[in-house]
C-alpha positions in Angstrom: 2.9 23.7 46.6 4.1 20.9 49.2 2.5 18.2 46.7 4.6 19.6 43.8 7.8 19.7 45.9 6.9 16.2 46.8 6.5 15.0 43.4 9.6 17.0 42.2 11.6 15.3 45.0 10.2 11.6 44.0 11.2 12.5 40.3 14.8 13.7 41.3 15.3 10.5 43.4 13.9 8.3 40.6 16.4 9.9 38.3 19.2 8.9 40.6 18.0 5.5 41.1 17.8 4.8 37.4 21.1 6.8 36.6 22.9 4.0 39.1 21.7 1.5 36.7 22.6 2.8 33.2 22.3 -0.3 31.1 18.7 -1.2 32.5 17.9 2.5 31.8 19.2 2.9 28.5 17.6 -0.3 27.1 14.3 0.5 28.7 14.3 4.0 27.2 15.4 2.6 23.6 12.8 0.0 23.6 10.0 2.3 24.6 11.3 5.2 21.9 11.3 2.5 19.3 7.6 1.5 20.1 6.4 5.1 20.5 8.3 6.3 17.7 7.0 3.7 15.3 3.7 4.3 16.7 3.5 8.0 16.1 5.4 7.3 12.6 2.4 4.7 11.2 -0.4 6.8 13.0 0.8 10.2 11.2 0.6 8.2 7.9 -2.6 6.8 8.8 -4.0 10.3 9.7 -2.4 12.0 6.8 -3.7 9.4 3.9 -7.1 7.9 5.6 -8.3 10.6 8.1 -7.3 14.1 7.0 -9.9 16.0 4.7 -8.7 16.6 1.4 -7.4 19.9 0.8 -10.8 21.2 -0.9 -13.3 23.6 0.3 -15.9 21.7 2.4 -14.5 18.3 1.1 -17.3 16.6 2.6 -19.6 17.8 0.1 -17.7 16.4 -2.8 -18.5 13.1 -4.5 -17.6 11.2 -7.3 -20.2 9.9 -9.6 -19.9 6.4 -10.8 -21.8 4.4 -13.0 -23.1 0.8 -13.0 -24.4 -1.4 -15.9 -25.8 -4.3 -13.7 -25.6 -7.1 -16.5 -21.8 -6.3 -16.7 -21.4 -5.9 -12.7 -19.6 -9.5 -12.7 -16.8 -8.1 -14.8 -16.8 -4.4 -13.9 -18.7 -3.6 -10.5 -18.5 0.1 -11.1 -17.3 2.4 -14.0 -16.2 5.7 -15.0 -18.8 7.8 -16.4 -20.1 8.5 -20.0 -19.4 12.3 -21.2 -23.0 12.6 -22.8 -24.5 11.4 -19.5 -22.6 13.9 -17.7 -24.2 16.6 -19.8 -27.7 15.3 -18.7 -26.7 15.2 -15.2 -25.5 19.0 -15.4 -28.7 20.1 -16.9 -31.2 18.1 -14.7 -29.9 17.0 -11.1 -31.0 19.7 -9.0 -29.3 18.1 -5.8 -25.7 19.0 -7.3 -24.6 22.6 -6.4 -22.3 22.0 -9.5 -20.4 19.1 -11.3 -17.5 18.9 -13.3 -15.9 16.5 -15.7 -12.1 15.4 -15.8 -10.1 13.4 -18.4 -6.5 12.3 -18.2 -4.2 12.5 -21.0 -0.6 13.2 -22.1 1.1 16.1 -23.8 4.3 16.6 -25.4 6.1 19.9 -24.5 8.5 21.0 -27.0 10.4 24.2 -27.7 12.9 25.3 -25.1 15.1 22.4 -23.9 14.5 18.7 -24.1 11.1 17.4 -25.3 8.9 16.3 -22.2 6.0 14.1 -22.1 3.6 15.6 -19.6 0.9 14.3 -17.4 -2.2 16.5 -18.2 -5.7 16.8 -17.7 -8.6 18.4 -19.5 -11.4 19.5 -17.3 -14.5 21.4 -17.7 -13.8 25.2 -16.8 -16.0 25.0 -13.6 -13.4 22.4 -11.9 -11.4 24.6 -9.8 -14.4 26.8 -8.7 -16.4 23.6 -7.7 -13.0 22.3 -5.5 -12.5 25.8 -4.1 -9.1 25.9 -5.5 -7.4 29.5 -5.8 -4.4 30.0 -8.3 -1.0 30.9 -6.9 -0.4 33.0 -9.8 -2.5 34.3 -12.6 -6.1 32.9 -12.8 -7.9 29.5 -13.6 -10.3 29.0 -16.3 -13.6 30.6 -17.7 -16.4 29.3 -19.7 -15.0 31.6 -22.3 -11.2 30.4 -22.5 -10.6 28.0 -25.5 -8.6 24.6 -25.5 -5.4 26.5 -26.2 -5.0 27.7 -22.9 -3.4 25.9 -19.8 -3.0 26.0 -16.1 0.4 24.8 -14.8 0.8 22.8 -11.7 3.3 23.9 -8.9 5.7 21.0 -9.8 5.9 21.8 -13.5 6.4 25.4 -12.8 9.4 24.9 -10.4 11.0 22.2 -12.6 10.8 23.4 -16.4 10.4 27.3 -15.5 12.4 27.6 -12.4 9.5 29.3 -10.4 9.6 32.3 -12.8 6.7 34.6 -11.6 6.5 36.0 -15.2 5.4 32.6 -16.7 1.8 33.9 -16.8 1.1 34.9 -20.4 4.0 32.9 -22.0 3.0 30.6 -25.0 3.9 26.9 -24.6 4.1 24.6 -27.5 2.1 21.3 -26.6 1.7 18.7 -29.2 2.9 21.1 -31.8 0.0 23.8 -30.8 0.6 26.9 -28.9 -0.9 27.2 -25.7 -1.5 30.3 -23.5 -0.4 30.1 -19.9 -3.1 31.5 -17.7 -2.0 30.6 -14.2 0.0 28.4 -11.8 -1.9 26.2 -9.1 -0.9 26.5 -5.2 1.7 24.3 -4.0 -0.8 22.2 -1.7 -3.0 21.2 -4.6 -3.2 17.7 -5.3 -5.1 16.1 -8.1 -7.2 13.2 -6.8 -9.8 12.6 -9.5 -9.1 9.2 -11.2 -11.3 6.7 -13.0 -13.0 4.1 -10.8 -11.2 1.1 -12.7 -8.0 0.4 -14.1 -4.5 2.1 -13.9 -4.5 5.7 -15.0 -2.3 8.6 -15.1 -5.0 10.3 -12.8 -3.4 8.4 -10.0 0.1 10.3 -10.5 0.4 14.1 -10.2 -0.6 16.1 -13.0 1.7 18.8 -14.6 -1.0 21.1 -16.2 -4.5 21.6 -17.1 -6.3 22.8 -20.1 -10.2 23.6 -20.5 -12.3 20.8 -22.1 -15.4 22.1 -23.9 -17.8 18.9 -23.6 -20.3 18.7 -26.7 -23.0 16.7 -27.3 -21.1 14.6 -29.8 -18.4 13.8 -27.5 -19.9 10.4 -26.5 -22.7 8.2 -27.4 -25.4 7.0 -25.3 -23.7 3.7 -25.1 -20.3 2.6 -23.8 -17.3 5.3 -23.7 -17.3 5.1 -19.7 -13.8 6.8 -19.5 -14.0 9.9 -17.6 -14.4 11.3 -13.9 -17.3 13.2 -13.0 -17.0 15.2 -9.3 -20.2 16.9 -8.0 -20.6 19.1 -4.8 -23.8 18.4 -3.4 -26.1 21.3 -2.3 -25.9 22.3 1.5 -28.3 20.2 3.4 -28.7 17.4 0.7 -27.7 13.8 1.6 -25.8 11.6 -0.5 -28.7 9.5 -0.5 -31.3 12.0 -1.7 -28.8 13.2 -4.4 -28.4 9.4 -5.5 -32.0 8.8 -5.7 -32.3 11.7 -8.0 -29.7 10.9 -10.1 -30.9 7.5 -10.7 -34.4 8.9 -12.2 -32.3 10.4 -14.6 -30.3 7.5 -15.2 -33.1 5.4 -15.8 -34.4 7.7 -18.7 -30.9 7.9 -20.1 -31.4 3.8 -20.2 -34.4 4.1 -22.2 -32.4 6.3 -25.0 -30.2 3.3 -25.8 -32.4 0.3 -25.8 -32.5 0.2 -29.5 -28.7 -0.4 -29.4 -28.6 -2.4 -26.2 -31.0 -3.8 -23.8 -29.2 -2.3 -20.5 -29.9 -1.1 -17.3 -28.0 2.0 -15.8 -27.4 2.9 -12.2 -25.5 5.9 -10.5 -23.6 6.0 -7.5 -22.1 8.7 -5.4 -19.1 7.9 -3.5 -17.3 10.4 -1.2 -14.2 11.8 -3.1 -11.9 10.9 -0.2 -13.3 7.5 0.2 -12.5 7.0 -3.5 -8.8 8.3 -3.1 -8.0 6.2 0.2 -9.7 2.8 -0.7 -6.8 1.2 -2.2 -4.5 1.7 0.6 -7.0 1.5 3.5 -6.5 -2.2 4.5 -2.7 -2.5 4.4 -2.2 0.7 6.5 -4.7 -0.5 9.0 -2.9 -3.6 9.3 0.4 -1.9 9.7 -1.2 0.2 12.8 -2.5 -2.9 14.2 0.9 -4.3 14.2 2.9 -1.4 15.2 0.4 -1.0 18.0 1.2 -4.7 19.1 4.6 -4.0 19.2 4.2 -1.2 21.5 2.1 -3.0 23.8 4.5 -5.8 23.8 7.5 -3.4 24.7 5.2 -1.8 27.6 4.4 -5.3 28.9 8.0 -6.5 28.7 9.5 -3.2 30.7 6.5 -3.8 33.0 7.7 -7.2 33.5 11.5 -5.9 33.9 10.4 -3.3 36.3 8.5 -6.0 38.3 11.8 -8.0 38.4 13.7 -5.0 39.4 11.2 -4.3 42.0 11.2 -7.7 43.5 15.1 -8.0 43.4 15.0 -4.6 45.4 12.5 -5.8 48.0 15.1 -5.7 50.7 15.9 -2.1 50.2 12.1 -1.4 50.0 11.8 -3.5 53.4 14.5 -1.4 55.1 12.9 1.9 53.9 9.5 0.7 55.4 11.2 0.0 58.5 12.7 3.5 58.7 9.1 4.8 58.4 8.2 5.0 54.6 4.8 4.4 54.1 3.0 2.0 51.4 2.0 5.1 49.6 5.7 6.4 49.4 6.9 3.1 48.4 4.0 2.6 45.4 5.0 6.3 44.6 8.7 5.6 44.4 8.6 2.6 41.8 5.7 4.7 40.0 8.0 7.6 39.4 10.7 5.6 38.1 8.2 4.4 35.4 7.2 7.8 34.5 10.9 9.0 33.9 11.4 6.2 31.7 8.3 6.6 29.8 8.9 10.4 29.2 12.4 9.7 28.2 11.3 7.1 25.7 8.6 9.6 24.4 11.2 12.3 24.1 13.5 10.1 22.1 10.4 8.4 20.2 9.2 11.9 18.7 12.7 12.3 17.4 12.6 8.9 16.0 9.2 9.3 14.4 10.4 12.2 12.2 13.3 9.9 11.0 10.8 7.1 10.1 8.6 9.5 8.3 11.4 10.6 6.4 12.4 7.1 5.5 8.8 6.3 4.7 8.5 9.0 2.0 11.3 7.2 0.2 10.5 3.8 0.5 6.7 3.9 0.2 5.2 2.5 -2.7 4.2 4.7 -5.6 0.6 3.3 -5.5 -0.1 4.4 -2.0 -2.4 7.2 -2.0 -1.5 10.7 -0.7 2.0 9.8 0.6 3.3 13.2 -0.7 0.7 14.7 2.2 2.5 12.9 4.9 3.6 15.4 7.6 3.8 15.4 11.3 0.8 16.9 13.2 1.3 18.5 16.5 -1.9 17.0 17.8 0.0 13.7 17.2 2.8 14.8 19.5 -0.1 15.4 21.9 -1.1 12.0 21.3 2.3 10.8 21.9 2.4 12.4 25.5 -1.0 10.9 26.2 0.3 7.5 25.0 3.4 7.9 27.1 0.8 8.6 30.3 -0.8 5.5 29.6 2.5 3.6 29.0 3.9 5.0 32.5 0.5 4.2 34.3 1.0 0.4 32.8 4.5 0.2 33.6 4.5 1.3 37.0 1.0 0.2 38.2 1.9 -3.4 38.4 5.2 -3.6 40.1 4.4 -0.9 42.5 1.1 -2.6 43.4 2.7 -6.0 43.8 5.5 -4.8 46.0 3.5 -2.1 48.2 1.2 -4.6 49.1 3.1 -7.4 50.1 4.4 -8.2 53.6 7.1 -5.4 53.2 8.4 -6.5 56.8 8.6 -10.1 55.9 10.8 -9.2 52.8 13.7 -8.8 55.3 13.4 -12.2 56.9 12.7 -13.7 53.4 15.8 -12.3 51.7 17.6 -14.6 49.8 14.8 -17.0 50.1 12.6 -18.6 47.2 10.0 -16.1 46.0 7.0 -18.5 45.9 4.7 -19.2 43.1 2.3 -16.3 44.1 5.0 -13.8 43.6 6.2 -15.3 40.1 2.6 -15.4 39.0 2.4 -11.8 37.6 5.7 -12.5 35.7 4.6 -15.4 33.9 1.3 -13.5 33.3 3.3 -10.8 31.6 5.5 -13.4 29.5 2.0 -15.3 28.3 0.7 -11.9 27.2 4.0 -10.9 25.1 4.1 -14.3 23.6 0.6 -14.2 22.6 1.1 -10.7 20.9 4.3 -12.2 19.2 2.3 -15.3 18.0 -0.4 -13.3 16.5 2.1 -10.8 14.5 4.4 -13.5 13.3 1.6 -15.8 12.1 0.2 -12.6 10.1 3.8 -11.9 8.9 4.1 -15.5 7.7 0.9 -15.6 6.0 1.9 -12.2 3.8 5.4 -13.6 3.5 4.1 -16.9 1.9 1.8 -14.8 -0.4 4.5 -12.8 -1.5 6.7 -15.6 -2.4 4.1 -17.4 -4.2 3.2 -14.2 -6.1 7.0 -13.8 -7.1 6.7 -17.4 -8.5 3.3 -16.7 -10.6 4.3 -17.1 -14.1 3.4 -13.7 -15.7 3.1 -15.4 -19.1 6.1 -13.4 -20.6 10.0 -13.4 -20.1 10.9 -10.0 -18.5 14.6 -10.8 -18.7 16.5 -8.6 -21.1 13.5 -6.6 -22.0 13.5 -2.8 -22.2 10.0 -1.1 -22.1 9.5 2.8 -23.4 6.4 4.9 -23.5 6.0 7.5 -26.2 3.2 9.7 -27.2 2.7 11.0 -30.9 1.5 14.6 -30.9 -2.0 14.6 -32.4 -1.2 17.6 -34.5 1.7 16.1 -36.4 0.4 12.7 -36.5 -3.4 13.3 -36.8 -4.1 10.5 -39.3 -3.6 6.7 -38.4 -1.5 6.2 -41.4 1.3 8.9 -40.2 1.4 7.4 -36.7 1.7 3.7 -38.3 4.7 5.0 -40.6 6.3 6.3 -37.4 5.9 3.1 -35.6 7.0 0.9 -38.7 10.1 3.1 -39.0 10.9 3.0 -35.4 10.9 -0.9 -35.4 12.8 -1.4 -38.6 15.8 0.9 -37.3 15.7 -0.6 -33.6 15.9 -4.3 -34.9 18.8 -3.1 -37.4 20.7 -2.1 -34.2 23.2 -4.2 -32.9 22.3 -6.4 -29.8 18.4 -5.9 -30.5 16.9 -9.0 -30.9 13.4 -8.1 -31.4 11.1 -5.0 -31.1 7.3 -4.5 -30.8 4.5 -1.9 -30.3 1.8 -2.7 -28.0 -1.0 -0.3 -26.8 -0.9 -1.4 -23.1 2.0 -3.5 -21.6 1.4 -6.6 -19.4 0.7 -5.5 -15.8 -0.3 -2.0 -16.8 -4.3 -2.5 -16.5 -6.9 -2.0 -19.3 -7.4 0.4 -22.1 -9.8 -0.8 -24.6 -12.4 -3.2 -23.6 -15.3 -4.2 -26.4 -17.6 -7.0 -27.1 -16.5 -10.1 -29.0 -19.2 -11.5 -31.0 -18.2 -14.7 -32.7 -19.7 -15.5 -36.1 -23.2 -16.6 -36.2 -23.9 -15.5 -32.3 -27.2 -13.6 -32.5 -27.6 -13.0 -28.8 -28.0 -9.5 -27.6 -25.1 -7.2 -27.0 -25.7 -7.5 -23.2 -25.3 -11.3 -23.2 -22.1 -11.5 -25.4 -18.5 -11.5 -23.3 -16.6 -8.4 -23.2 -12.8 -8.6 -23.4 -9.8 -6.3 -23.4 -8.3 -5.5 -26.7 -4.6 -4.7 -27.4 -3.1 -3.4 -30.7 0.4 -5.0 -31.5 2.9 -4.9 -34.1 4.1 -8.1 -35.9 7.3 -8.7 -33.6 5.7 -8.1 -30.3 5.0 -11.6 -29.0 8.7 -12.3 -29.9 10.2 -9.1 -28.2 8.0 -10.3 -24.9 8.7 -13.9 -25.3 5.0 -14.8 -25.0 4.6 -18.6 -26.4 3.0 -19.0 -29.6 0.7 -22.0 -28.9 -0.9 -22.4 -32.4 -1.0 -20.7 -35.9 1.1 -17.4 -36.2 1.3 -13.7 -35.2 -0.1 -10.9 -37.2 2.3 -10.1 -40.1 2.9 -7.1 -42.5 1.8 -9.0 -45.4 -1.9 -9.4 -43.8 -2.3 -5.7 -44.2 -5.1 -4.4 -44.8 -6.7 -7.7 -43.7 -8.8 -7.9 -40.2 -6.7 -10.1 -38.6 -6.3 -11.0 -34.8 -4.5 -13.2 -32.2 -6.5 -14.2 -29.2 -5.1 -15.6 -25.8 -5.5 -19.1 -24.7 -8.1 -18.1 -22.1 -10.1 -16.2 -24.9 -10.1 -19.2 -27.1 -11.6 -21.3 -24.5 -14.1 -19.0 -23.4 -15.2 -17.9 -27.1 -14.9 -21.6 -29.0 -14.9 -24.2 -26.1 -13.6 -27.6 -27.4 -12.8 -26.3 -30.8 -9.7 -25.0 -32.4 -9.8 -21.1 -32.3 -7.5 -20.8 -35.6 -9.5 -19.7 -38.6 -12.8 -18.6 -36.6 -14.0 -15.3 -36.9 -15.6 -12.6 -34.7 -16.7 -8.9 -34.5 -17.2 -6.3 -32.0 -20.5 -4.7 -31.1 -21.2 -2.9 -34.4 -23.5 -5.1 -36.4 -22.3 -4.1 -40.0 -18.5 -4.3 -39.0 -16.3 -6.5 -41.0 -15.2 -9.7 -39.4 -11.8 -10.4 -37.8 -10.2 -13.6 -38.7 -8.1 -15.6 -35.9 -4.6 -16.4 -37.2 -3.2 -17.5 -34.0 -3.3 -18.6 -30.3 -0.8 -17.2 -27.5 -0.1 -18.0 -23.9 -2.2 -16.2 -21.1 -0.6 -12.9 -19.7 -1.2 -11.1 -16.5 -3.0 -7.9 -17.5 -3.9 -6.1 -14.4 -1.6 -7.4 -11.8 0.3 -10.7 -10.9 -2.2 -11.3 -8.0 -5.1 -11.2 -10.7 -5.8 -14.2 -12.7 -5.0 -13.8 -16.4 -7.7 -12.2 -18.5 -8.8 -13.3 -21.8 -7.1 -10.7 -24.4 -7.7 -10.3 -28.0 -4.6 -8.9 -30.2 -5.4 -7.2 -33.3 -3.0 -5.6 -36.0 -1.4 -2.2 -35.4 -3.2 -0.7 -38.5 -6.7 -1.7 -37.0 -6.5 1.1 -34.1 -3.1 2.9 -34.2 -2.7 4.5 -30.9 -1.4 8.1 -30.2 0.3 6.6 -26.9 1.9 3.2 -27.0 4.6 1.3 -25.4 7.8 -0.3 -27.0 9.2 -3.5 -25.9 13.0 -4.1 -27.0 14.4 -7.6 -26.3 18.3 -7.2 -26.0 21.2 -9.7 -26.0 22.5 -8.1 -22.9 21.5 -5.7 -20.3 18.2 -4.0 -21.5 19.7 -0.7 -20.3 22.2 -0.9 -23.2 19.4 -0.1 -25.5 18.5 3.1 -24.0 20.8 5.1 -25.9 19.7 3.1 -29.2 16.1 4.0 -28.8 16.7 7.6 -28.3 18.9 7.9 -31.1 16.4 6.0 -33.3 13.4 8.5 -32.1 15.5 11.5 -32.7 16.5 10.4 -36.0 12.7 10.0 -37.1 11.2 13.1 -35.2 13.2 14.8 -32.4 10.0 16.5 -31.0 8.8 12.9 -29.8 9.6 12.6 -26.2 10.3 9.4 -24.4 9.2 8.4 -20.9 8.9 5.5 -18.2 12.2 4.0 -19.7 12.7 1.1 -17.4 13.5 -2.7 -17.8 10.3 -5.0 -17.8 11.8 -6.6 -14.8 11.2 -3.4 -12.8 7.8 -3.2 -14.2 7.3 -6.7 -12.7 8.6 -5.9 -9.4 6.6 -2.5 -9.2 3.4 -4.4 -9.4 4.4 -6.0 -6.1 5.8 -2.7 -4.4 2.9 -2.1 -1.9 2.7 -6.2 -0.9 6.5 -6.1 -0.4 6.2 -2.8 1.8 3.5 -4.4 4.0 5.4 -7.7 4.3 8.6 -6.1 5.4 7.3 -3.9 7.8 4.7 -6.4 9.3 7.6 -8.9 9.5 10.0 -6.5 11.2 7.3 -5.5 13.9 6.8 -9.5 14.5 10.5 -10.3 14.9 10.8 -7.1 17.4 8.0 -8.4 19.2 9.3 -12.0 19.3 12.7 -10.9 20.7 11.0 -8.9 23.1 8.8 -12.0 24.3 12.1 -14.0 24.5 13.8 -11.4 26.5 11.1 -11.4 29.0 11.1 -15.0 29.1 14.5 -15.3 29.9 14.6 -12.4 32.5 11.5 -14.2 34.0 13.0 -17.5 34.5 16.3 -16.0 35.4 14.9 -14.4 38.4 12.9 -17.4 39.3 15.8 -19.4 39.1 17.9 -16.9 41.3 15.3 -17.1 44.2 15.3 -21.0 44.0 19.2 -21.0 44.6 18.8 -23.1 47.9 16.2 -25.6 46.3 18.4 -26.3 43.2 21.5 -26.8 45.2 19.9 -29.1 47.5 18.5 -31.1 44.5 22.1 -31.5 42.8 23.7 -32.1 46.5 21.2 -35.0 46.5 22.1 -36.4 43.2 20.1 -34.7 40.8 21.9 -34.7 37.6 22.5 -31.0 36.1 20.7 -32.2 32.8 17.6 -33.0 35.0 17.7 -29.8 36.5 18.2 -27.8 33.4 15.1 -30.0 31.8 12.9 -29.0 35.1 13.6 -25.4 34.7 12.9 -25.3 31.1 9.7 -27.0 31.4 8.3 -24.6 34.2 9.6 -21.8 31.8 7.7 -22.9 29.1 4.2 -23.0 30.8 3.3 -19.6 30.3 4.9 -19.7 26.9 2.5 -22.6 25.9 -0.3 -20.8 27.3 0.5 -17.5 25.5 1.1 -19.4 22.4 -2.5 -21.0 22.4 -4.2 -17.6 22.8 -1.8 -16.0 20.2 -2.8 -18.7 17.8 -6.5 -18.1 18.2 -5.9 -14.4 17.7 -4.1 -14.8 14.6 -6.8 -17.1 13.1 -9.4 -14.4 13.7 -7.1 -11.7 12.1 -6.0 -13.7 9.3 -9.7 -14.3 8.2 -10.4 -10.7 8.2 -7.3 -10.0 6.1 -7.8 -12.7 3.8 -7.9 -10.0 0.8 -4.3 -9.6 1.4 -3.5 -12.8 0.8 -2.7 -14.6 -2.4 -2.9 -18.7 -2.9 -2.7 -19.3 0.9 -5.3 -20.1 3.2 -5.9 -17.6 6.3 -5.6 -20.9 8.3 -2.7 -22.3 6.5 -1.4 -25.3 8.5 2.2 -25.1 7.7 2.6 -21.2 8.3 1.0 -21.7 11.6 3.1 -24.6 12.5 6.2 -22.8 11.6 5.2 -19.9 13.8 4.7 -22.4 16.9 7.9 -24.2 16.2 9.9 -20.9 15.8 8.2 -19.4 19.1 8.8 -22.5 21.0 12.6 -22.9 20.0 13.2 -19.3 20.9 11.6 -19.4 24.3 13.1 -22.8 25.0 16.4 -21.6 24.0 15.9 -18.3 26.3 14.8 -21.0 29.2 17.8 -23.2 28.4 20.2 -20.2 28.7 18.8 -19.2 32.1 18.6 -23.0 33.3 22.4 -23.6 32.1 23.5 -20.8 34.3 21.8 -22.0 37.5 22.9 -25.7 36.9 26.4 -24.5 36.4 26.5 -23.3 40.1 28.0 -25.5 42.6 25.5 -27.0 44.9 27.7 -26.1 48.1 27.9 -22.6 46.7 24.3 -22.4 46.3 23.4 -23.7 49.6 25.7 -21.4 51.1 24.4 -18.2 49.4 21.1 -19.3 50.1 
């Protein structure tokens, strides 16, 4: 009881003491709140995205099956799965308790209201049982359900049907065919099944599901690696055991297609959660390290401020000691003040973290996985309290120990006298630590910023200004035949180009920066090598005016033309021409795909390279074939306009409605936005790390200034004597600045070393810049020295401005 009363009394006294210094108290609490709030927010994101289990039954037993063809591993380290291989695994791999297959697709919803293009998935009927997902309404699939049944996602149920509980049993028109609604999935269900390569709708929320009856003729033995297989291991079976059994089956499958291709086949099991979070891991861990460094810098800064404050109060402490206060009491007095500050900062920091999480939900890049699952866990509030205890200990220990261990009685005699180098040593050490932290963060931020600037300067191979892009999907029931789809696209382009303000319009199967869709072999005429040794390249189907719409330069020959129909003509990119016909002219050359009996394509032109996967990736070799060769059900339209691309939105809507009002439009955006979106995650990382780095630099500058100001205040007599003996003010200022920069230089040396190590670890996040880029390191050194020198100069200037007689009298 006495101990508790004593602690309460100490805390009350600490609150009263801090209340007498409102500026110091408010500033300290705010700095700590920013550090703790940012840490809790970023740690919440890391916990939600990287650490929390997926919301499925026993998620640790869920694995994604991937396939590897060693002969093509230099191009595709891993592949999605072949549907026919899946059937073999389902029959033969005893280590799997169950295995399901998933394919992503797009469906057009028509009927009541505007037509809408939906993100959908066809899945084997066992998927939801395998995941342990129970519907919110109705039921999920059974093996008896046909492919004209669907289960709705909660988002579509709310958006399109107003959360109507009677939606089960209704009929929807999808791609012109009636589908029966069986159920609605729960609100917290998330679709995490996506292919191992490329950009896919599987990475986005899925609106509805329909059953998939996978048959033996769904795929051949070779190729068609387009699907996702999710397996649940039997209880007690390790991933290594299951993978070993899987690869026995894979070796047997490989023998079945040796007649078509001499290829090997390997299977891999990857934990489902690992595949989901892989793309965001390095960036989030970088942010966590950055925000942790800021909290450390804030703690060190406040520890330094409290040390200075304690040294200024040494006369008061000496008087309290003379009146009978023990060293323990002195220690507790200073320590309790640090606790009050820390817990005040923690309370404000938790509230701030909630605000930061709301901001994060708005600004987070779309490609970052699981962002919609980010919620504050009360475990992290407990972490914030633990963090506060550690912070309070670090804040209070050094000043309390430094003051309480000294000659407190001597403080009375030394009041107003120079503090001495020994007393100032801890302050210089803390300044050095802050400088080291800020130097490390600034260097990493500088490297990321340099990468981002260089990425923005990359030539994508096309001109995005003035281009509107639109995606559309033709229902397979109304447009089952390629000729029907081609007539729709031809009519669309003709009517668009007749519109005022439209310069050119073109169709392409996949836009630049949107990944791959069709990859196939390219066998040049006369090449007799086995298929495993010929190059694989990405193919695109295009309409004649596509290159003009995208301003992709024509380097030789011409584009495909309507007059070429039905000839097999193609245009190749510059890198494809160099790879296929090095040192020769590609124009007029011929090639085929993997099928030996296939009619040859004739190359009629060569165009410039474009970035297909992203601005950070090297341009991939591309083969463009005429639209009539492989007319896609889903395609993108590129419309070049004379003015703002958004001016063409009404034109494309009107034209599509005039041809077929049942065809919905989606992803309507200028091509410049597509280009910006490709950099969204890098922009997000760069902005946050740079913000944290600048915060750490400002804290270091403040620590440098306050440390030197305290030092100068305690050397008033010495400075006054120097000036009275004839020292020029500029010489005094120079002397003080040199002394103030000593811990800065030491901290800078340590920080540069830490930055070099960290930058090498983060080299995968850099583009066209070395982890030891001399310009970036030099710029950081210059900035820190300039900021620190300014802080030192401000403190020195004030000291030199004091009249020598006044300084001597005050001492």
